[in-house]
N, CA, C and O atoms as a CHARMM CRD file, in Angstrom:
* protein
*
  240
    1    1 MET  N    222.40100  55.21100 104.32900 PROA 1      0.00000
    2    1 MET  CA   221.44000  55.89300 105.18000 PROA 1      0.00000
    3    1 MET  C    220.57800  54.86200 105.91400 PROA 1      0.00000
    4    1 MET  O    220.12300  53.88400 105.32100 PROA 1      0.00000
    5    2 ALA  N    220.36500  55.09300 107.19700 PROA 2      0.00000
    6    2 ALA  CA   219.58600  54.16600 108.01400 PROA 2      0.00000
    7    2 ALA  C    218.10600  54.21700 107.64700 PROA 2      0.00000
    8    2 ALA  O    217.56900  55.28200 107.34300 PROA 2      0.00000
    9    3 LYS  N    217.46900  53.08300 107.67700 PROA 3      0.00000
   10    3 LYS  CA   216.01900  53.01900 107.49200 PROA 3      0.00000
   11    3 LYS  C    215.35200  53.64300 108.71800 PROA 3      0.00000
   12    3 LYS  O    215.92100  53.65300 109.80900 PROA 3      0.00000
   13    4 THR  N    214.14200  54.16100 108.52300 PROA 4      0.00000
   14    4 THR  CA   213.44100  54.85100 109.60300 PROA 4      0.00000
   15    4 THR  C    212.22100  54.06100 110.04000 PROA 4      0.00000
   16    4 THR  O    211.41000  53.64200 109.21500 PROA 4      0.00000
   17    5 VAL  N    212.09800  53.86100 111.35600 PROA 5      0.00000
   18    5 VAL  CA   210.97900  53.15900 111.96300 PROA 5      0.00000
   19    5 VAL  C    210.12400  54.18100 112.70500 PROA 5      0.00000
   20    5 VAL  O    210.64700  55.01400 113.44600 PROA 5      0.00000
   21    6 LEU  N    208.81700  54.11700 112.50600 PROA 6      0.00000
   22    6 LEU  CA   207.87100  54.95300 113.23500 PROA 6      0.00000
   23    6 LEU  C    207.22800  54.10000 114.31800 PROA 6      0.00000
   24    6 LEU  O    206.59600  53.08500 114.02300 PROA 6      0.00000
   25    7 VAL  N    207.38900  54.51000 115.56800 PROA 7      0.00000
   26    7 VAL  CA   206.79500  53.80900 116.71100 PROA 7      0.00000
   27    7 VAL  C    205.59900  54.63100 117.19000 PROA 7      0.00000
   28    7 VAL  O    205.74100  55.80600 117.53000 PROA 7      0.00000
   29    8 ILE  N    204.41500  54.00400 117.21500 PROA 8      0.00000
   30    8 ILE  CA   203.19700  54.67600 117.66600 PROA 8      0.00000
   31    8 ILE  C    202.64700  53.90800 118.86200 PROA 8      0.00000
   32    8 ILE  O    202.25500  52.74700 118.74100 PROA 8      0.00000
   33    9 ASP  N    202.62200  54.56800 120.02000 PROA 9      0.00000
   34    9 ASP  CA   202.11200  53.93100 121.24300 PROA 9      0.00000
   35    9 ASP  C    201.67900  55.02400 122.21200 PROA 9      0.00000
   36    9 ASP  O    202.36600  56.03400 122.36100 PROA 9      0.00000
   37   10 ASP  N    200.54700  54.82500 122.86500 PROA 10     0.00000
   38   10 ASP  CA   200.04700  55.81600 123.81500 PROA 10     0.00000
   39   10 ASP  C    200.74500  55.74400 125.16900 PROA 10     0.00000
   40   10 ASP  O    200.60600  56.65600 125.98400 PROA 10     0.00000
   41   11 ASP  N    201.48400  54.68600 125.41300 PROA 11     0.00000
   42   11 ASP  CA   202.21100  54.52900 126.67300 PROA 11     0.00000
   43   11 ASP  C    203.63500  55.06000 126.49500 PROA 11     0.00000
   44   11 ASP  O    204.41300  54.48300 125.73600 PROA 11     0.00000
   45   12 PRO  N    203.98800  56.15400 127.18600 PROA 12     0.00000
   46   12 PRO  CA   205.30600  56.74800 126.98900 PROA 12     0.00000
   47   12 PRO  C    206.46600  55.81000 127.33100 PROA 12     0.00000
   48   12 PRO  O    207.52000  55.88100 126.69900 PROA 12     0.00000
   49   13 THR  N    206.28600  54.94400 128.31100 PROA 13     0.00000
   50   13 THR  CA   207.34400  53.99500 128.67400 PROA 13     0.00000
   51   13 THR  C    207.57900  53.00100 127.53500 PROA 13     0.00000
   52   13 THR  O    208.72200  52.71500 127.18000 PROA 13     0.00000
   53   14 GLN  N    206.49900  52.48100 126.96900 PROA 14     0.00000
   54   14 GLN  CA   206.62600  51.55000 125.84900 PROA 14     0.00000
   55   14 GLN  C    207.29100  52.22800 124.64600 PROA 14     0.00000
   56   14 GLN  O    208.13000  51.63500 123.96700 PROA 14     0.00000
   57   15 ARG  N    206.89800  53.48500 124.39700 PROA 15     0.00000
   58   15 ARG  CA   207.51100  54.23200 123.28000 PROA 15     0.00000
   59   15 ARG  C    209.01600  54.35300 123.47200 PROA 15     0.00000
   60   15 ARG  O    209.78800  54.12200 122.54200 PROA 15     0.00000
   61   16 ARG  N    209.43200  54.71900 124.68800 PROA 16     0.00000
   62   16 ARG  CA   210.87000  54.87400 124.96300 PROA 16     0.00000
   63   16 ARG  C    211.61300  53.54800 124.82700 PROA 16     0.00000
   64   16 ARG  O    212.70700  53.50900 124.26400 PROA 16     0.00000
   65   17 LEU  N    211.03000  52.46000 125.33900 PROA 17     0.00000
   66   17 LEU  CA   211.67200  51.14500 125.24400 PROA 17     0.00000
   67   17 LEU  C    211.82000  50.70500 123.78500 PROA 17     0.00000
   68   17 LEU  O    212.87700  50.22500 123.37700 PROA 17     0.00000
   69   18 LEU  N    210.75500  50.87300 123.01100 PROA 18     0.00000
   70   18 LEU  CA   210.81800  50.50200 121.60100 PROA 18     0.00000
   71   18 LEU  C    211.80200  51.38100 120.83700 PROA 18     0.00000
   72   18 LEU  O    212.54800  50.89300 119.98900 PROA 18     0.00000
   73   19 GLN  N    211.80300  52.67200 121.13900 PROA 19     0.00000
   74   19 GLN  CA   212.73700  53.58000 120.48600 PROA 19     0.00000
   75   19 GLN  C    214.17800  53.16200 120.77400 PROA 19     0.00000
   76   19 GLN  O    215.01300  53.12700 119.86900 PROA 19     0.00000
   77   20 ALA  N    214.46000  52.85000 122.02100 PROA 20     0.00000
   78   20 ALA  CA   215.81700  52.43300 122.39500 PROA 20     0.00000
   79   20 ALA  C    216.21600  51.15600 121.65600 PROA 20     0.00000
   80   20 ALA  O    217.34500  51.04800 121.17800 PROA 20     0.00000
   81   21 ALA  N    215.30800  50.19500 121.55700 PROA 21     0.00000
   82   21 ALA  CA   215.61400  48.93500 120.88100 PROA 21     0.00000
   83   21 ALA  C    215.83500  49.15500 119.38100 PROA 21     0.00000
   84   21 ALA  O    216.74700  48.58200 118.78500 PROA 21     0.00000
   85   22 VAL  N    214.99000  49.98600 118.78900 PROA 22     0.00000
   86   22 VAL  CA   215.10100  50.27000 117.35200 PROA 22     0.00000
   87   22 VAL  C    216.42100  50.97100 117.04700 PROA 22     0.00000
   88   22 VAL  O    217.11700  50.61400 116.09600 PROA 22     0.00000
   89   23 GLU  N    216.76100  51.97100 117.86000 PROA 23     0.00000
   90   23 GLU  CA   218.00700  52.70600 117.63600 PROA 23     0.00000
   91   23 GLU  C    219.23800  51.83600 117.90500 PROA 23     0.00000
   92   23 GLU  O    220.24700  51.95200 117.21000 PROA 23     0.00000
   93   24 LYS  N    219.15100  50.97100 118.91000 PROA 24     0.00000
   94   24 LYS  CA   220.26500  50.05900 119.20200 PROA 24     0.00000
   95   24 LYS  C    220.50900  49.10600 118.02700 PROA 24     0.00000
   96   24 LYS  O    221.64000  48.69100 117.77600 PROA 24     0.00000
   97   25 ALA  N    219.42900  48.76800 117.31200 PROA 25     0.00000
   98   25 ALA  CA   219.54400  47.88900 116.14700 PROA 25     0.00000
   99   25 ALA  C    220.06300  48.63000 114.90600 PROA 25     0.00000
  100   25 ALA  O    220.26100  48.01800 113.85600 PROA 25     0.00000
  101   26 GLY  N    220.28000  49.93900 115.02800 PROA 26     0.00000
  102   26 GLY  CA   220.87500  50.69500 113.93300 PROA 26     0.00000
  103   26 GLY  C    219.90400  51.44500 113.04500 PROA 26     0.00000
  104   26 GLY  O    220.29200  51.95400 111.99400 PROA 26     0.00000
  105   27 PHE  N    218.64700  51.51900 113.45300 PROA 27     0.00000
  106   27 PHE  CA   217.64500  52.23000 112.67400 PROA 27     0.00000
  107   27 PHE  C    217.41700  53.62900 113.24100 PROA 27     0.00000
  108   27 PHE  O    217.62800  53.86900 114.43000 PROA 27     0.00000
  109   28 ALA  N    216.98600  54.54600 112.38200 PROA 28     0.00000
  110   28 ALA  CA   216.50800  55.83700 112.86000 PROA 28     0.00000
  111   28 ALA  C    215.09500  55.60800 113.38800 PROA 28     0.00000
  112   28 ALA  O    214.41400  54.68400 112.94300 PROA 28     0.00000
  113   29 CYS  N    214.64800  56.43000 114.32600 PROA 29     0.00000
  114   29 CYS  CA   213.33700  56.21200 114.92200 PROA 29     0.00000
  115   29 CYS  C    212.60400  57.53000 115.09900 PROA 29     0.00000
  116   29 CYS  O    213.17700  58.51800 115.55700 PROA 29     0.00000
  117   30 ARG  N    211.34000  57.53100 114.73200 PROA 30     0.00000
  118   30 ARG  CA   210.42200  58.63100 115.01500 PROA 30     0.00000
  119   30 ARG  C    209.33700  58.03800 115.90000 PROA 30     0.00000
  120   30 ARG  O    209.03500  56.84900 115.79200 PROA 30     0.00000
  121   31 THR  N    208.74300  58.85000 116.77900 PROA 31     0.00000
  122   31 THR  CA   207.69500  58.35000 117.66200 PROA 31     0.00000
  123   31 THR  C    206.47500  59.24600 117.60900 PROA 31     0.00000
  124   31 THR  O    206.56000  60.43100 117.28800 PROA 31     0.00000
  125   32 ALA  N    205.33500  58.65000 117.93300 PROA 32     0.00000
  126   32 ALA  CA   204.07500  59.37900 118.00800 PROA 32     0.00000
  127   32 ALA  C    203.25500  58.80100 119.15900 PROA 32     0.00000
  128   32 ALA  O    203.28000  57.59300 119.39500 PROA 32     0.00000
  129   33 PRO  N    202.51800  59.67200 119.88500 PROA 33     0.00000
  130   33 PRO  CA   201.75100  59.21800 121.04600 PROA 33     0.00000
  131   33 PRO  C    200.35800  58.68500 120.72200 PROA 33     0.00000
  132   33 PRO  O    199.69100  58.13900 121.60100 PROA 33     0.00000
  133   34 ASP  N    199.90700  58.83400 119.47400 PROA 34     0.00000
  134   34 ASP  CA   198.57800  58.34400 119.11200 PROA 34     0.00000
  135   34 ASP  C    198.49200  58.15200 117.60000 PROA 34     0.00000
  136   34 ASP  O    199.38400  58.55400 116.85300 PROA 34     0.00000
  137   35 GLY  N    197.40000  57.53000 117.17000 PROA 35     0.00000
  138   35 GLY  CA   197.23700  57.22900 115.75300 PROA 35     0.00000
  139   35 GLY  C    197.20000  58.46100 114.87100 PROA 35     0.00000
  140   35 GLY  O    197.76800  58.46000 113.77900 PROA 35     0.00000
  141   36 GLU  N    196.54300  59.50300 115.33000 PROA 36     0.00000
  142   36 GLU  CA   196.42900  60.71900 114.53100 PROA 36     0.00000
  143   36 GLU  C    197.80900  61.34000 114.25900 PROA 36     0.00000
  144   36 GLU  O    198.12100  61.70600 113.12600 PROA 36     0.00000
  145   37 ALA  N    198.61700  61.45100 115.30200 PROA 37     0.00000
  146   37 ALA  CA   199.96700  61.99200 115.13500 PROA 37     0.00000
  147   37 ALA  C    200.82600  61.05300 114.28700 PROA 37     0.00000
  148   37 ALA  O    201.64700  61.51000 113.49200 PROA 37     0.00000
  149   38 GLY  N    200.64000  59.75400 114.45200 PROA 38     0.00000
  150   38 GLY  CA   201.38300  58.78000 113.66200 PROA 38     0.00000
  151   38 GLY  C    201.04100  58.86100 112.18500 PROA 38     0.00000
  152   38 GLY  O    201.92500  58.77900 111.33200 PROA 38     0.00000
  153   39 LEU  N    199.75800  59.02100 111.88200 PROA 39     0.00000
  154   39 LEU  CA   199.35200  59.16600 110.48300 PROA 39     0.00000
  155   39 LEU  C    199.94400  60.41900 109.86500 PROA 39     0.00000
  156   39 LEU  O    200.35200  60.40400 108.70400 PROA 39     0.00000
  157   40 ALA  N    199.99600  61.50200 110.62500 PROA 40     0.00000
  158   40 ALA  CA   200.57400  62.74600 110.11700 PROA 40     0.00000
  159   40 ALA  C    202.05700  62.55300 109.79200 PROA 40     0.00000
  160   40 ALA  O    202.53000  63.01800 108.75500 PROA 40     0.00000
  161   41 LEU  N    202.78900  61.87300 110.66900 PROA 41     0.00000
  162   41 LEU  CA   204.20600  61.61100 110.40500 PROA 41     0.00000
  163   41 LEU  C    204.38000  60.68200 109.20200 PROA 41     0.00000
  164   41 LEU  O    205.24900  60.90900 108.36000 PROA 41     0.00000
  165   42 ALA  N    203.56600  59.65100 109.12500 PROA 42     0.00000
  166   42 ALA  CA   203.68000  58.68400 108.03500 PROA 42     0.00000
  167   42 ALA  C    203.33700  59.31000 106.68700 PROA 42     0.00000
  168   42 ALA  O    203.87400  58.89800 105.65800 PROA 42     0.00000
  169   43 ALA  N    202.45000  60.29700 106.68400 PROA 43     0.00000
  170   43 ALA  CA   202.02800  60.92800 105.43600 PROA 43     0.00000
  171   43 ALA  C    203.02000  61.96200 104.92100 PROA 43     0.00000
  172   43 ALA  O    202.94800  62.35900 103.75800 PROA 43     0.00000
  173   44 ASP  N    203.93800  62.40000 105.76200 PROA 44     0.00000
  174   44 ASP  CA   204.89900  63.43300 105.37700 PROA 44     0.00000
  175   44 ASP  C    206.06700  62.79000 104.63300 PROA 44     0.00000
  176   44 ASP  O    206.84900  62.06000 105.24200 PROA 44     0.00000
  177   45 PRO  N    206.20100  63.04100 103.34600 PROA 45     0.00000
  178   45 PRO  CA   207.25100  62.37300 102.56400 PROA 45     0.00000
  179   45 PRO  C    208.67500  62.70300 103.02300 PROA 45     0.00000
  180   45 PRO  O    209.58600  61.90700 102.79400 PROA 45     0.00000
  181   46 LYS  N    208.88700  63.84800 103.65800 PROA 46     0.00000
  182   46 LYS  CA   210.24800  64.18300 104.09200 PROA 46     0.00000
  183   46 LYS  C    210.71200  63.31500 105.25500 PROA 46     0.00000
  184   46 LYS  O    211.91400  63.21200 105.50300 PROA 46     0.00000
  185   47 ASP  N    209.77000  62.68300 105.97800 PROA 47     0.00000
  186   47 ASP  CA   210.14900  61.80300 107.08100 PROA 47     0.00000
  187   47 ASP  C    210.68000  60.46500 106.58800 PROA 47     0.00000
  188   47 ASP  O    211.46500  59.82700 107.28900 PROA 47     0.00000
  189   48 GLY  N    210.27900  60.02800 105.41700 PROA 48     0.00000
  190   48 GLY  CA   210.79500  58.79100 104.84500 PROA 48     0.00000
  191   48 GLY  C    210.61800  57.57800 105.73200 PROA 48     0.00000
  192   48 GLY  O    211.56300  56.81300 105.92400 PROA 48     0.00000
  193   49 ILE  N    209.43000  57.38600 106.27700 PROA 49     0.00000
  194   49 ILE  CA   209.15300  56.24500 107.15600 PROA 49     0.00000
  195   49 ILE  C    209.18500  54.95900 106.32600 PROA 49     0.00000
  196   49 ILE  O    208.51900  54.86100 105.29500 PROA 49     0.00000
  197   50 ASP  N    209.95900  53.98100 106.78200 PROA 50     0.00000
  198   50 ASP  CA   210.07500  52.70700 106.07600 PROA 50     0.00000
  199   50 ASP  C    209.20100  51.61400 106.67400 PROA 50     0.00000
  200   50 ASP  O    208.72900  50.73200 105.95600 PROA 50     0.00000
  201   51 VAL  N    208.98400  51.66800 107.98500 PROA 51     0.00000
  202   51 VAL  CA   208.16900  50.65000 108.64900 PROA 51     0.00000
  203   51 VAL  C    207.51900  51.27600 109.88200 PROA 51     0.00000
  204   51 VAL  O    208.05000  52.22200 110.46500 PROA 51     0.00000
  205   52 VAL  N    206.35700  50.73200 110.27300 PROA 52     0.00000
  206   52 VAL  CA   205.61900  51.25300 111.42600 PROA 52     0.00000
  207   52 VAL  C    205.42300  50.13500 112.44200 PROA 52     0.00000
  208   52 VAL  O    205.00900  49.02900 112.09500 PROA 52     0.00000
  209   53 LEU  N    205.72900  50.44100 113.70600 PROA 53     0.00000
  210   53 LEU  CA   205.40200  49.55900 114.83600 PROA 53     0.00000
  211   53 LEU  C    204.34900  50.28900 115.64500 PROA 53     0.00000
  212   53 LEU  O    204.57300  51.42000 116.07800 PROA 53     0.00000
  213   54 LEU  N    203.18800  49.65100 115.85700 PROA 54     0.00000
  214   54 LEU  CA   202.15900  50.35400 116.60300 PROA 54     0.00000
  215   54 LEU  C    201.40700  49.44700 117.54800 PROA 54     0.00000
  216   54 LEU  O    201.33400  48.23000 117.38300 PROA 54     0.00000
  217   55 ASP  N    200.84900  50.10900 118.55300 PROA 55     0.00000
  218   55 ASP  CA   199.99100  49.46600 119.54600 PROA 55     0.00000
  219   55 ASP  C    198.58800  49.40600 118.94200 PROA 55     0.00000
  220   55 ASP  O    198.00000  50.44400 118.64000 PROA 55     0.00000
  221   56 LEU  N    198.05500  48.21600 118.76700 PROA 56     0.00000
  222   56 LEU  CA   196.73400  48.08300 118.16400 PROA 56     0.00000
  223   56 LEU  C    195.58600  48.36500 119.12400 PROA 56     0.00000
  224   56 LEU  O    194.44300  48.50300 118.68800 PROA 56     0.00000
  225   57 THR  N    195.86400  48.45200 120.41000 PROA 57     0.00000
  226   57 THR  CA   194.79200  48.65000 121.38900 PROA 57     0.00000
  227   57 THR  C    194.80000  50.04900 121.98700 PROA 57     0.00000
  228   57 THR  O    194.39400  50.23000 123.13500 PROA 57     0.00000
  229   58 MET  N    195.25200  51.03100 121.23500 PROA 58     0.00000
  230   58 MET  CA   195.24100  52.40600 121.72400 PROA 58     0.00000
  231   58 MET  C    193.82200  52.96100 121.70900 PROA 58     0.00000
  232   58 MET  O    193.02600  52.59600 120.84400 PROA 58     0.00000
  233   59 PRO  N    193.49900  53.83200 122.65000 PROA 59     0.00000
  234   59 PRO  CA   192.19600  54.48300 122.59500 PROA 59     0.00000
  235   59 PRO  C    192.13900  55.43900 121.39500 PROA 59     0.00000
  236   59 PRO  O    193.16200  55.98100 120.97500 PROA 59     0.00000
  237   60 GLY  N    190.95100  55.63400 120.85900 PROA 60     0.00000
  238   60 GLY  CA   190.77500  56.58100 119.74700 PROA 60     0.00000
  239   60 GLY  C    191.16200  55.95600 118.45600 PROA 60     0.00000
  240   60 GLY  O    191.08200  56.59900 117.40900 PROA 60     0.00000
């Protein structure tokens, strides 16, 4: 089973680029547009998030 990467970024273009790179590398990918949504995904045990890539300069 592929490991799952959570990409959190407020810029939709950056999210798509990172998602494409992560999936091309053979990982499953979930995305979130902000920290709040990312925390909700990361806290859900059924998502099985293994690693998080995030934008540290997001608003909020």
